[in-house]
C-alpha positions in Angstrom: 32.1 -4.9 -11.3 36.0 -4.1 -11.4 39.3 -5.3 -9.6 39.9 -1.6 -7.9 35.7 -1.8 -6.6 35.6 0.2 -3.0 34.3 -2.0 -0.2 31.4 0.7 0.2 30.3 0.0 -3.2 30.1 -3.3 -2.6 28.5 -2.9 0.9 26.2 0.0 -1.2 25.1 -2.6 -4.2 24.5 -5.1 -1.4 22.2 -2.8 0.3 20.0 -1.3 -2.7 19.4 -5.3 -4.1 18.3 -6.0 0.1 16.4 -3.2 0.1 14.8 -3.2 -3.4 14.8 -6.9 -4.3 14.0 -8.2 -1.1 16.4 -11.3 -1.7 18.1 -13.0 0.5 22.2 -11.6 0.2 24.4 -11.4 3.0 23.8 -9.0 5.3 26.0 -6.0 6.0 28.4 -6.1 8.6 29.0 -10.0 7.6 32.7 -10.6 6.5 32.9 -10.3 2.3 35.5 -11.6 -0.4 37.1 -8.3 -1.4 39.9 -8.2 -4.2 39.8 -12.4 -3.7 40.6 -11.8 0.4 38.3 -12.1 2.8 38.0 -8.7 4.9 35.7 -8.0 8.2 34.3 -4.3 7.8 35.6 -1.6 10.5 33.1 -0.6 11.7 31.4 3.1 11.0 32.1 6.1 13.1 28.8 6.8 15.3 27.5 9.8 14.2 25.0 12.4 15.9 22.1 11.9 13.5 19.2 14.3 12.4 16.4 14.3 15.4 13.0 15.7 14.8 11.2 17.0 17.7 7.2 17.3 17.1 4.6 18.2 19.7 1.3 20.2 20.7 0.1 22.5 23.5 -2.7 22.4 25.4 -4.1 25.1 23.4 -4.1 23.2 20.6 -5.3 19.9 22.3 -6.1 19.5 26.2 -5.3 15.9 26.2 -3.1 12.6 24.5 -3.3 11.7 21.5 -2.9 8.8 19.8 -2.6 8.8 16.8 0.7 9.8 14.3 3.6 12.6 13.9 4.4 13.6 10.5 7.5 16.0 9.3 7.8 16.7 5.7 10.5 19.3 3.8 10.0 21.3 0.8 12.3 23.0 -1.7 9.2 25.9 -1.9 7.3 27.1 0.5 3.8 27.4 -0.8 1.8 26.2 -0.9 2.3 24.4 2.8 4.2 20.9 2.5 1.6 19.2 3.9 0.2 20.0 1.1 2.4 19.5 -1.4 2.7 15.6 0.0 1.5 12.7 -3.0 2.5 9.9 -4.7 5.1 11.7 -6.6 5.4 14.1 -4.0 7.4 15.8 -1.4 9.7 14.6 1.2 8.0 13.5 4.3 8.4 10.3 6.9 5.6 9.7 9.5 5.8 8.0 13.6 2.9 6.4 15.4 2.0 8.0 18.9 0.2 6.9 21.6 -1.8 8.6 24.6 0.9 12.1 24.2 0.5 14.3 26.4 0.5 18.3 25.4 4.4 19.9 25.7 5.6 15.9 25.5 7.8 15.6 22.9 7.6 13.2 20.0 11.1 12.1 17.6 11.7 11.4 14.3 14.8 10.6 13.8 16.8 8.7 11.1 15.3 4.7 12.1 11.1 6.0 10.7 10.5 5.1 6.7 10.2 8.3 4.6 9.4 8.4 1.4 10.2 9.1 -1.2 13.2 9.5 0.5 13.3 6.8 3.1 15.8 8.5 5.9 16.2 11.5 7.3 19.7 11.0 6.6 19.4 11.1 2.9 17.8 14.5 2.6 20.8 16.1 0.6 22.4 18.9 3.1 20.3 22.2 1.4 18.1 25.3 3.0 13.9 24.0 3.2 10.7 24.8 4.3 9.4 22.4 6.9 6.5 21.9 8.6 4.9 19.1 11.4 1.9 17.7 11.2 -0.3 15.3 13.7 -3.0 13.1 12.6 -5.6 12.9 15.2 -7.4 8.7 15.9 -10.2 7.4 17.4 -11.2 4.4 19.3 -13.7 2.5 17.4 -15.2 -0.3 19.4 -17.2 -2.9 16.9 -19.1 -4.8 17.0 -17.1 -7.8 16.3 -15.3 -7.5 19.8 -12.4 -5.6 18.3 -11.1 -2.6 19.5 -9.3 -0.4 16.5 -7.8 3.1 16.9 -8.7 5.0 13.7 -8.5 8.4 11.7 -12.5 9.5 12.1 -13.5 11.1 9.1 -15.0 14.5 9.8 -16.3 15.0 6.1 -13.4 16.1 5.1 -13.0 12.6 3.2 -10.4 10.7 4.7 -7.5 13.6 3.9 -5.3 14.0 6.9 -3.9 17.3 5.7 -7.1 18.6 5.8 -9.4 16.9 8.6 -11.1 19.1 11.0 -9.6 18.6 14.4 -6.1 17.8 13.3 -3.0 19.6 14.5 -0.1 21.8 12.4 2.7 23.7 12.4 3.9 27.2 10.6 6.5 26.7 7.6 9.8 26.9 9.0 12.8 27.8 6.4 15.6 26.3 7.8 18.9 24.4 6.5 19.3 20.6 6.6 22.4 18.9 6.7 22.2 15.6 8.2 25.5 14.5 8.2 25.7 17.6 11.0 22.7 15.9 13.0 21.1 17.7 15.8 17.8 18.6 16.7 14.9 21.1 15.7 12.3 21.5 17.1 8.3 22.0 15.8 4.9 22.8 17.7 1.9 21.8 15.9 0.0 25.3 17.3 -2.6 25.7 15.3 -5.6 23.3 14.5 -7.4 22.4 10.8 -11.4 23.8 11.9 -15.1 22.5 10.6 -16.0 21.6 7.1 -17.9 24.8 6.0 -21.0 22.6 3.5 -22.1 24.6 1.0 -25.1 25.7 1.1 -27.9 24.3 -1.4 -29.5 26.2 -4.2 -33.0 25.7 -5.8 -30.8 23.2 -8.2 -28.4 21.3 -5.8 -29.7 19.4 -2.9 -27.4 17.4 -0.1 -28.7 15.9 3.5 -26.4 13.7 5.6 -27.8 11.3 8.2 -26.3 9.3 10.8 -26.5 5.3 9.6 -28.2 2.8 12.1 -25.9 0.4 10.4 -23.0 1.7 9.8 -22.8 2.8 13.8 -23.6 -0.1 15.3 -20.5 -2.2 13.7 -17.8 0.4 13.9 -19.6 1.5 18.2 -19.5 5.4 16.8 -21.7 7.7 15.0 -20.8 6.8 10.8 -22.8 9.2 8.7 -24.1 8.9 5.1 -25.4 10.9 2.2 -26.3 12.8 -1.2 -25.9 15.7 -3.2 -28.5 15.9 -5.6 -28.7 18.1 -8.4 -32.2 18.6 -9.5 -33.3 19.6 -13.5 -34.0 22.8 -14.9 -37.8 22.6 -13.8 -37.8 20.3 -11.2 -39.6 23.0 -8.6 -42.4 23.7 -11.2 -43.6 20.2 -12.4 -45.4 17.7 -10.3 -43.0 14.4 -12.4 -40.7 11.8 -12.1 -37.3 11.4 -13.0 -35.6 8.9 -14.7 -32.0 9.2 -11.6 -28.1 9.1 -12.9 -27.1 7.6 -9.5 -23.2 8.7 -10.1 -20.4 7.2 -8.2 -16.7 8.1 -6.8 -14.5 9.5 -4.4 -16.0 11.7 -1.7 -16.9 14.9 -2.9 -19.9 17.7 -1.5 -18.7 18.9 -5.3 -22.3 19.4 -7.4 -22.9 16.3 -9.4 -21.4 16.4 -13.4 -19.5 19.9 -12.6 -21.6 22.1 -14.3 -19.8 25.1 -13.4 -16.9 23.8 -15.2 -18.7 22.2 -18.1 -19.9 25.1 -20.2 -21.6 22.7 -22.8 -23.7 20.2 -20.9 -24.1 23.1 -18.3 -26.1 24.7 -21.9 -27.2 21.4 -22.5 -28.5 20.2 -18.9 -31.0 23.2 -18.9 -32.3 23.3 -23.5 -35.7 22.4 -24.0 -34.4 19.3 -26.3 -32.4 17.5 -23.5 -33.4 15.3 -21.2 -34.3 15.9 -17.6 -32.9 13.7 -15.1 -32.0 13.7 -11.4 -28.4 13.1 -11.2 -27.3 12.1 -7.4 -23.5 11.4 -6.1 -23.0 8.9 -2.5 -21.4 10.5 0.3 -20.2 7.0 2.4 -16.3 7.6 3.3 -14.9 4.9 5.8 -12.5 5.2 9.2 -10.2 3.4 6.0 -10.9 5.8 3.0 -13.0 8.5 1.5 -15.0 5.5 -0.5 -16.6 1.8 0.9 -16.4 0.4 -2.5 -20.4 0.5 -1.7 -20.2 -3.6 -0.5 -20.6 -5.2 2.4 -17.2 -6.3 4.2 -15.6 -7.5 7.2 -13.2 -5.0 7.7 -15.2 -1.8 6.7 -18.7 -2.2 7.5 -22.3 -3.7 5.8 -22.1 -0.5 3.7 -23.7 -2.2 0.9 -26.1 -2.8 2.0 -26.1 0.6 4.0 -26.9 2.1 0.2 -29.4 0.1 -0.7 -30.8 -0.2 2.8 -30.4 2.9 4.0 -28.8 6.0 1.8 -30.7 4.7 -1.8 -34.2 4.8 -0.4 -33.9 8.4 1.6 -32.5 9.7 -1.9 -36.5 7.8 -3.7 -38.2 9.7 -0.8 -37.2 13.0 -0.5 -37.1 14.1 -4.6 -39.3 13.2 -7.1 -37.4 9.8 -8.6 -38.7 6.9 -10.6 -39.0 4.3 -8.9 -38.6 1.1 -10.9 -35.3 -0.8 -12.2 -35.3 0.2 -15.6 -35.0 4.2 -14.5 -32.2 3.5 -12.3 -29.1 4.4 -14.4 -25.0 3.9 -12.3 -22.1 5.4 -13.8 -18.5 5.8 -12.3 -14.9 6.4 -13.2 -12.4 4.9 -11.1 -13.4 3.9 -7.5 -16.5 4.7 -9.1 -16.5 2.6 -12.3 -15.2 -0.3 -9.9 -18.6 0.3 -7.7 -21.0 1.2 -10.8 -20.2 -2.1 -11.9 -20.5 -4.4 -9.1 -23.5 -2.5 -7.4 -25.2 -3.7 -11.2 -23.6 -7.0 -11.4 -24.7 -7.6 -7.2 -28.0 -6.0 -7.9 -28.8 -6.9 -10.7 -33.0 -6.5 -10.3 -32.1 -3.4 -8.7 -30.7 -1.3 -11.7 -31.3 -1.2 -15.5 -27.8 -0.5 -16.2 -24.2 1.0 -15.9 -21.5 3.5 -17.5 -18.7 2.4 -15.7 -15.3 3.9 -16.8 -11.7 2.7 -16.1 -12.6 0.7 -13.3 -10.6 -0.7 -11.1 -8.7 -4.5 -11.1 -12.6 -5.9 -12.7 -10.1 -9.2 -11.8 -7.1 -9.4 -9.8 -4.6 -10.8 -12.7 -3.4 -7.2 -12.4 -3.9 -5.2 -9.7 -1.8 -1.9 -10.2 0.9 -4.5 -12.0 0.3 -7.1 -9.1 -0.8 -10.7 -10.2 -2.3 -11.4 -6.7 -2.4 -15.6 -8.5 0.9 -15.7 -10.1 3.2 -13.8 -8.2 4.7 -14.3 -5.2 6.0 -10.9 -4.1 4.3 -7.5 -5.3 7.0 -6.1 -5.8 8.8 -8.1 -8.5 8.7 -10.8 -10.8 10.6 -13.1 -12.2 11.4 -14.5 -15.4 14.2 -17.2 -14.9 17.0 -15.9 -13.5 16.2 -12.2 -14.1 14.4 -10.4 -11.1 12.7 -7.1 -12.4 10.4 -4.5 -10.2 7.2 -4.6 -11.2 5.5 -1.3 -12.9 2.7 0.5 -10.5 2.1 3.5 -12.7 3.0 4.5 -16.3 3.1 7.6 -18.0 1.8 7.2 -22.0 4.5 6.3 -24.3 4.9 3.5 -21.6 7.1 5.1 -19.3 7.5 4.2 -15.3 5.8 6.6 -13.3 6.3 5.0 -10.4 7.7 0.7 -9.0 4.6 -1.4 -6.5 7.3 -0.6 -3.9 7.3 3.0 -4.3 3.9 3.3 -4.2 3.4 0.6 -1.1 6.0 2.8 0.6 4.3 5.5 0.2 1.3 4.5 2.0 3.4 3.0 5.2 4.5 6.2 5.9 1.1 8.1 6.1 -0.1 4.8 8.3 0.5 1.9 9.6 -2.0 -1.3 9.9 -3.5 0.1 6.7 -5.0 3.4 8.1 -3.3 5.4 5.0 -6.5 6.8 3.7 -5.1 5.0 0.6 -5.9 2.5 -2.4 -4.1 -0.4 -2.3 -4.8 0.2 1.5 -8.5 0.3 0.8 -8.9 -2.4 -1.6 -7.3 -4.6 1.5 -9.7 -3.1 3.3 -12.9 -3.9 1.7 -12.0 -6.9 -0.3 -9.5 -8.7 2.3 -10.1 -11.4 6.1 -10.4 -9.5 9.2 -6.9 -10.1 11.1 -6.3 -11.3 14.1 -5.8 -8.0 15.6 -8.6 -6.1 13.9 -6.9 -4.7 11.5 -7.5 -6.3 8.3 -5.5 -8.9 7.0 -3.0 -7.5 4.3 -2.3 -9.6 0.6 1.1 -9.0 1.2 3.6 -8.0 3.9 4.4 -3.7 2.9 7.8 -4.5 4.0 8.7 -7.3 1.7 6.8 -7.6 -0.6 5.7 -11.3 0.2 2.2 -12.1 -0.7 0.1 -14.0 1.2 -1.7 -16.5 -0.6 -4.4 -18.2 1.5 -5.5 -13.7 1.6 -5.6 -14.1 -1.9 -8.3 -16.9 -2.6 -10.2 -14.8 -0.5 -10.2 -11.8 -2.8 -11.3 -13.8 -5.7 -13.5 -15.7 -3.6 -15.7 -12.8 -2.1 -14.8 -9.5 -4.9 -13.4 -10.9 -8.0 -16.1 -10.0 -10.8 -15.1 -12.2 -13.2 -14.4 -15.1 -10.7 -18.1 -14.1 -9.8 -19.3 -13.2 -13.0 -18.4 -16.9 -14.2 -19.8 -18.6 -11.0 -22.6 -17.5 -11.3 -23.6 -16.2 -14.6 -26.4 -19.0 -15.0 -29.0 -17.0 -12.1 -26.9 -13.3 -13.1 -26.3 -13.1 -16.8 -30.0 -13.4 -17.9 -30.0 -10.0 -15.8 -27.2 -8.7 -17.2 -28.5 -8.4 -20.4 -27.5 -4.9 -22.3 -26.9 -3.6 -19.2 -22.8 -3.3 -18.8 -21.3 -0.5 -20.8 -17.5 -0.2 -19.7 -14.9 2.3 -21.9 -11.4 2.9 -20.9 -7.8 3.7 -22.3 -5.2 1.6 -23.4 -2.3 3.0 -22.0 -4.5 3.3 -18.3 -2.3 5.3 -16.0 -2.4 2.2 -13.6 -2.7 -1.1 -16.0 -6.4 -1.1 -15.6 -7.0 -1.7 -18.9 -5.7 -5.2 -18.3 -8.0 -6.9 -16.4 -11.0 -4.5 -18.7 -9.7 -7.0 -21.2 -10.1 -9.9 -19.7 -13.5 -9.1 -18.1 -14.4 -8.2 -21.8 -12.4 -11.8 -23.1 -14.8 -13.9 -21.3 -17.4 -12.4 -21.8 -17.7 -13.2 -25.1 -17.3 -16.8 -24.9 -21.0 -16.9 -22.5 -23.4 -18.5 -23.2 -27.5 -18.8 -21.9 -28.3 -16.6 -22.1 -25.0 -14.8 -24.8 -24.2 -11.3 -23.9 -20.9 -10.0 -24.6 -20.7 -6.3 -23.1 -20.1 -3.3 -24.3 -15.9 -2.7 -24.4 -14.7 0.5 -25.7 -10.7 1.3 -25.1 -8.9 4.8 -25.8 -6.6 4.2 -28.4 -3.4 6.0 -25.9 -5.7 7.1 -23.2 -4.8 7.4 -20.0 -6.1 7.2 -16.8 -9.7 7.6 -16.6 -11.2 8.1 -20.4 -14.6 8.0 -20.9 -15.1 7.5 -24.1 -15.2 9.9 -27.4 -17.8 12.0 -27.0 -19.5 14.2 -24.6 -20.5 14.4 -21.4 -24.2 15.7 -22.6 -23.7 13.3 -25.6 -23.8 11.2 -22.8 -26.2 12.0 -21.1 -27.9 11.5 -23.9 -27.7 8.0 -24.8 -28.8 7.0 -21.8 -31.5 8.9 -21.8 -32.3 7.1 -25.1 -31.7 3.4 -23.5 -34.1 4.5 -20.5 -36.0 5.4 -23.4 -35.6 1.8 -24.9 -36.1 0.3 -22.0 -39.2 1.6 -20.2 -41.9 -0.8 -19.9 -44.6 -0.5 -22.1 -47.3 2.0 -21.5 -44.3 3.7 -19.2 -45.4 7.7 -20.6 -41.6 10.4 -21.0 -42.6 13.5 -19.8 -39.2 13.5 -19.1 -38.0 14.6 -22.6 -39.8 15.9 -24.8 -37.9 16.0 -28.1 
C-alpha cells in the first residue's frame, strides 16, 4: 500500500476484509494509522437513503400477513424480475414482516441484506425494471410443542415466486440513484392463482392424499403424491411389472420425460423394450420442495410416511411386483442422495439403486465445506493465508460462486432456514432441533462460523459413509451388488469429492467385500449420469432385475 493511499481506501479495504473474510479487524470509525500518524476519521455526512415501501390492498388479501417482503430489480423487463432471481440472478432484497395489515407499508432500506448486491446503497445509478413481492407464511402448531411460521407449500414445490396465494406488484420501469435517496412505493395487488394439476392420460396417472403421520407432526394438513408412468400395454394386460422409483425434486411432469426424449419414447413403445412402471414422488415440506425421504426432528417422519404410506398406496393402486428384486431406485443430485439413502437404510426392501451425482454422501465436502475440519464455512486457512471457500464451479475450474455468496443468497430468500434452498434443507434434515423450534444451524449464516456439536450430529445421523462404516457387518451382506454410483469428476458443486471417499472406503470392505460400482465422467459437470442413453440404462436395469429374480419367477414383462 503506497504512502499516498487515502483514508477512504483504507477504510474500504478494512470493511471488505471484515465482511468477506470475517476477521476481527479494527472496526470502522476507530482511530486508524495514516502516513505514520493517528487520525480520527470525520463522521460522514448523513445521506437520505433509498427506501422501498411495499404494501398490499385488502382486495388482494383481507387480513394481516406474517411472512417476508421482497424488492427486486433487473435491467430487462422480461421475464418478470421475480422469475430472474437465482443463484447467479438479479439483485433482490428481503425483510420479514409480522401481522402486516392491508394498506400498511413495509419498508426495505439500505440496512436490509440483498444479493448479489448486498445493500441498496450499492446499486449503480440507472434505469431498472422493479417489482415487489409478498411471501405469506402460515403458523404450524407442531406435535413437539413448537409453533413455527413457515411457507405452506401449495403443490408448487416451495417456490415462493410462483406459490398460489402469494402477492406481487406490477413491473415498473424507474430510474434509481441510491445517492439521491428517496422513497419508492410499490403495491402488491396481484394474487398468484391455484396450481392446475395436469389431467391423467392412458399412460400417466397421478394421485395425492393427506398423510396421517405428517399432518400429526406439523399440526396442519400435509400431502404426499405420486406420478406414475405405465408401460405400453398395461391397460390390456393382467401381469405385474417391476417398478423404478425415481427420486428427485418436486415435479408434476411425467416420469422419464418421454416427450422430450424421442429415442426413449420410441424404445418405450417397442416390443423389444422391457416394460416397467416408473414412479416419481411428490413430498414437499415447509422447508423445501423435497423431504430427502428420511425421518428428521425438524422436517418430520417423511421416511416412515414414504415407506408406510406412499409406497403401499402405489403398490395398492397399480400392478407392481411386490418383491425386493423388482423394486429399483434411481435419481440424480437430491434424488441421487435419496436413492442411495433409501437403499442403504432399507436394504431388505429395495433391490438396487442407480445414483447419479448424489448430494454429499459424507460431510467432509458439503459444496466445498469440510464440516468436520473447517472452522468457518466461508473461508479456509492455510498457514498465514485465508482463502475463500468455493461453492460451485465451471468445468474449466473457474469459480462460479463462493460459499459466502451462496449462503447470503439463501439468507435473503428467508431467515430461520426458510429460504427453500439447498443448504437450509440439509440443515433442517441432517441437523438437530433448535430451542426456537427451527433447526439449529450448522454455521452462522452471517459470519460462517461452524458449530462443532451440530457437525457431529450430522455425522452421527445422516453421514452415509459413516453409517456404513459403523453398520457394515449387518447391512453389508444386504447391499452386495446393489450400489451403482455415477458422477462427473468436475461436478459443479464438488459432489464428486465425497463420492470418491465412499468409493475408496468400499474398496476396503470385508465380510463381505463389496466395492459397489462407481463411474466418473472425465470433465463432466453436475449431473452426469453415465456414458449410455436413458433407454440403454433402463435396459441395463431390466437385465439386472432378470439376474436377481428368484428361481421360478417368470418375466412376461420383457419379451426379447
